[in-house]
C-alpha positions as CSV (number, residue, x, y, z in Angstrom):
1,M,-20.8,-28.3,20.9
2,P,-21.2,-27.0,17.3
3,L,-19.0,-24.2,16.1
4,D,-21.0,-21.2,15.0
5,A,-18.4,-18.5,14.6
6,V,-14.6,-18.2,14.0
7,V,-12.6,-15.2,15.3
8,L,-9.3,-14.6,13.5
9,D,-6.5,-12.2,13.8
10,I,-4.5,-11.1,10.8
11,E,-0.9,-10.7,11.9
12,G,0.5,-14.1,12.9
13,T,-2.7,-16.0,12.4
14,T,-3.8,-15.7,8.8
15,S,-0.7,-13.9,7.6
16,S,3.0,-13.5,8.5
17,T,4.1,-11.1,11.1
18,W,7.3,-10.7,9.1
19,F,5.3,-9.4,6.1
20,V,3.5,-6.8,8.2
21,H,6.7,-5.5,9.8
22,Q,9.0,-5.7,6.7
23,T,6.5,-4.6,4.0
24,L,3.6,-2.7,5.3
25,Y,5.2,-0.8,8.1
26,P,8.0,0.6,5.9
27,Y,5.5,1.4,3.2
28,S,3.5,3.6,5.5
29,R,6.6,5.1,7.2
30,E,7.8,6.4,3.8
31,R,4.5,8.0,3.0
32,F,3.2,9.5,6.3
33,R,4.4,13.1,5.5
34,P,3.5,13.3,1.8
35,W,0.2,11.5,2.3
36,I,-0.9,13.8,5.2
37,E,0.2,16.9,3.3
38,A,-1.9,15.8,0.3
39,H,-5.0,15.1,2.5
40,L,-5.0,17.9,5.1
41,D,-8.2,19.3,3.7
42,D,-10.0,16.2,4.6
43,P,-11.7,16.8,8.0
44,E,-11.1,13.2,9.2
45,V,-7.4,13.5,8.4
46,A,-7.2,16.9,10.3
47,R,-9.0,15.2,13.2
48,Q,-6.3,12.5,13.3
49,V,-3.5,15.0,13.1
50,D,-5.1,16.8,16.1
51,A,-5.3,13.4,17.9
52,V,-1.6,12.9,17.4
53,R,-1.0,16.3,18.9
54,E,-3.2,15.6,21.8
55,L,-1.7,12.1,22.6
56,A,1.8,13.6,22.3
57,G,1.0,16.5,24.6
58,E,2.1,18.9,21.9
59,P,-1.0,20.9,20.9
60,D,1.0,23.2,18.5
61,A,3.1,20.4,16.9
62,D,3.9,21.1,13.3
63,L,3.8,18.3,10.7
64,D,7.4,17.3,11.3
65,R,6.5,16.6,15.0
66,V,3.3,14.8,14.0
67,V,5.3,12.5,11.7
68,H,7.9,12.1,14.4
69,W,5.2,10.7,16.7
70,L,3.8,8.4,14.0
71,H,7.3,7.0,13.5
72,H,7.9,6.7,17.2
73,W,4.6,4.8,17.7
74,L,5.4,2.6,14.6
75,D,8.8,1.8,15.9
76,G,7.2,0.6,19.2
77,D,4.5,-1.3,17.4
78,E,2.0,0.7,19.5
79,K,-1.7,0.4,19.0
80,V,-2.5,4.1,18.7
81,T,-5.6,5.1,16.9
82,P,-4.2,7.9,14.7
83,L,-1.3,5.7,13.7
84,K,-3.7,2.9,12.7
85,A,-5.9,5.4,10.8
86,F,-3.0,6.8,8.8
87,Q,-1.7,3.3,8.1
88,G,-5.1,2.1,6.9
89,W,-5.5,5.0,4.5
90,I,-2.0,4.7,3.1
91,W,-2.2,0.9,2.7
92,D,-5.6,1.2,1.1
93,E,-4.2,3.5,-1.6
94,G,-1.2,1.2,-1.9
95,F,-3.3,-1.9,-2.5
96,A,-5.6,0.0,-4.9
97,A,-2.5,1.2,-6.9
98,G,-1.1,-2.3,-7.1
99,D,1.9,-1.4,-4.9
100,L,0.8,-3.9,-2.3
101,T,-0.7,-7.4,-2.3
102,S,-1.8,-9.2,0.7
103,H,0.1,-12.2,2.1
104,F,-1.7,-15.2,3.6
105,F,-0.4,-18.5,5.0
106,D,-1.1,-21.3,2.5
107,D,-3.9,-22.8,4.7
108,A,-5.6,-19.6,5.7
109,I,-7.7,-18.8,2.5
110,P,-9.0,-22.4,2.1
111,A,-9.9,-22.6,5.8
112,I,-11.8,-19.2,5.6
113,R,-13.6,-20.3,2.5
114,R,-14.6,-23.7,4.1
115,W,-15.9,-22.0,7.3
116,H,-17.9,-19.5,5.2
117,A,-19.3,-22.3,3.1
118,E,-20.3,-24.2,6.3
119,G,-22.3,-21.2,7.4
120,R,-20.0,-20.1,10.2
121,T,-19.9,-16.4,11.0
122,L,-16.4,-15.0,10.5
123,F,-15.0,-12.2,12.6
124,I,-11.6,-10.4,12.5
125,F,-10.0,-9.2,15.7
126,S,-7.3,-6.8,14.8
127,S,-5.7,-3.6,16.0
128,G,-5.6,-2.4,12.4
129,S,-8.2,0.1,11.2
130,L,-11.3,-1.1,9.4
131,K,-10.0,0.5,6.2
132,A,-6.8,-1.5,6.5
133,Q,-8.7,-4.8,7.1
134,H,-10.9,-4.2,4.0
135,A,-7.8,-3.4,1.9
136,W,-6.0,-6.5,3.3
137,F,-8.8,-9.0,2.5
138,G,-9.8,-7.3,-0.7
139,N,-6.4,-7.5,-2.3
140,T,-5.1,-11.0,-2.2
141,P,-4.2,-13.0,-5.3
142,D,-6.6,-15.7,-3.9
């Protein structure tokens, strides 16, 4: 049977889980509070802050509590939409600023290029936000 499509994950498949946990997670952790403060006027950011409050069951949570919950979910490697949204925005800025560069296993980029050249449809299955995925694939030395 011919192979028409390839579905890949990022963490552990194309890239090291270690890199995600030791580089990307701390990068976002350090920036949650200042980044949210700087972007609170953005309606989508405000929606995600409200989503944290709702998921935490704390409708009146101040920013300290919102950040507490983001840290809590990050520590548990939980796949929570507001956490993933904030990580995606923060990482996107980090990649754009040159603070971050994607990591790929040595065989990942050549395989992806080969599959693309062969006309296969490529898909990414990831718990990361779309913003984070675009930043990841758009900021590799390769």
